[in-house]
C-alpha positions as semicolon CSV with decimal commas, in nm:
position;residue;x (nm);y (nm);z (nm)
1;M;0,674;1,038;-0,203
2;D;0,940;1,211;0,004
3;T;0,906;1,506;0,243
4;D;1,031;1,755;-0,016
5;T;0,754;1,649;-0,254
6;C;0,496;1,681;0,026
7;A;0,624;2,033;0,098
8;D;0,608;2,126;-0,272
9;V;0,248;2,004;-0,297
10;S;0,152;2,189;0,021
11;H;0,306;2,514;-0,107
12;A;0,127;2,475;-0,440
13;I;-0,217;2,404;-0,291
14;D;-0,212;2,643;0,005
15;P;-0,254;2,971;-0,192
16;I;-0,535;2,817;-0,398
17;L;-0,722;2,716;-0,082
18;D;-0,659;3,058;0,073
19;E;-0,804;3,225;-0,239
20;A;-1,112;2,999;-0,258
21;D;-1,162;3,000;0,121
22;P;-1,382;2,686;0,115
23;I;-1,366;2,628;0,492
24;E;-1,534;2,876;0,726
25;Q;-1,315;2,820;1,032
26;S;-0,937;2,824;1,047
27;Y;-0,753;2,514;0,933
28;Y;-0,404;2,377;0,889
29;L;-0,316;2,203;0,561
30;E;-0,113;1,883;0,598
31;V;0,012;1,688;0,298
32;G;0,151;1,339;0,351
33;S;0,216;1,011;0,180
34;P;0,079;0,668;0,272
35;G;0,417;0,583;0,422
36;L;0,639;0,282;0,417
37;G;0,481;-0,059;0,430
38;R;0,139;0,081;0,348
39;R;-0,158;-0,149;0,348
40;L;-0,330;-0,249;0,028
41;T;-0,701;-0,196;0,081
42;R;-0,853;-0,118;-0,259
43;P;-0,858;-0,300;-0,593
44;E;-0,672;-0,010;-0,755
45;H;-0,384;-0,051;-0,506
46;Y;-0,326;-0,403;-0,637
47;E;-0,337;-0,290;-0,998
48;A;-0,097;0,000;-0,935
49;L;0,150;-0,219;-0,744
50;R;0,165;-0,509;-0,986
51;G;0,525;-0,625;-1,013
52;Q;0,613;-0,491;-0,667
53;K;0,699;-0,701;-0,363
54;I;0,416;-0,735;-0,113
55;A;0,363;-0,934;0,206
56;A;0,048;-1,093;0,343
57;R;-0,023;-1,220;0,692
58;L;-0,290;-1,487;0,687
59;I;-0,547;-1,528;0,963
60;R;-0,486;-1,904;0,966
61;P;-0,206;-2,109;0,810
62;D;-0,267;-2,212;0,449
63;A;-0,255;-2,574;0,325
64;A;0,127;-2,561;0,331
65;G;0,128;-2,434;0,692
66;R;0,231;-2,075;0,605
67;R;0,090;-1,768;0,777
68;E;0,338;-1,521;0,627
69;L;0,360;-1,484;0,250
70;A;0,584;-1,252;0,052
71;G;0,649;-1,223;-0,317
72;I;0,605;-1,022;-0,632
73;L;0,242;-0,927;-0,693
74;Q;0,132;-1,094;-1,015
75;Q;-0,238;-1,016;-1,008
76;R;-0,557;-0,971;-0,816
77;Q;-0,849;-1,138;-0,986
78;G;-1,170;-1,080;-0,793
79;S;-1,078;-1,163;-0,434
80;T;-0,784;-1,389;-0,524
81;V;-0,429;-1,252;-0,508
82;T;-0,138;-1,432;-0,676
83;L;0,224;-1,380;-0,576
84;D;0,539;-1,503;-0,744
85;T;0,748;-1,645;-0,458
86;P;1,083;-1,827;-0,454
87;E;0,880;-2,150;-0,417
88;G;0,664;-2,065;-0,719
89;P;0,323;-1,899;-0,761
90;V;0,109;-1,877;-0,445
91;S;-0,253;-1,760;-0,438
92;F;-0,467;-1,661;-0,142
93;E;-0,811;-1,519;-0,083
94;L;-0,827;-1,167;0,059
95;S;-1,080;-1,288;0,318
96;A;-0,804;-1,520;0,453
97;A;-0,559;-1,231;0,503
98;A;-0,532;-1,029;0,821
99;S;-0,323;-0,773;0,630
100;V;-0,156;-0,716;0,295
101;R;0,113;-0,451;0,265
102;L;0,378;-0,315;0,033
103;C;0,735;-0,427;0,112
104;D;0,909;-0,100;0,034
105;D;1,104;-0,069;0,357
106;E;1,317;-0,387;0,357
107;D;1,640;-0,232;0,232
108;L;1,630;0,046;0,494
109;F;1,748;-0,190;0,766
110;D;2,032;-0,377;0,590
């Protein structure tokens, strides 16, 4: 979602809120997007981002000695996430990950 879209949403919602006046005190409406490299925190994030590149930082190295994983999100089944990496499929438990995020900012720095 870019800034123009955020502005469009804000301009569409603002008059509706002004008309309904649901908040007693004054307020300022801010519309934003989750941003680049956003964290995946809910099951629906994983479902929506299937087929996208994500990265995980593990709390401790896995059996292959890796702490950083990146690949195409294949699935989340329960608490197990599977990525398609250049080395082949890699799965990890969410409880073993310090963070999992979308890799949508890589090409900005080429």
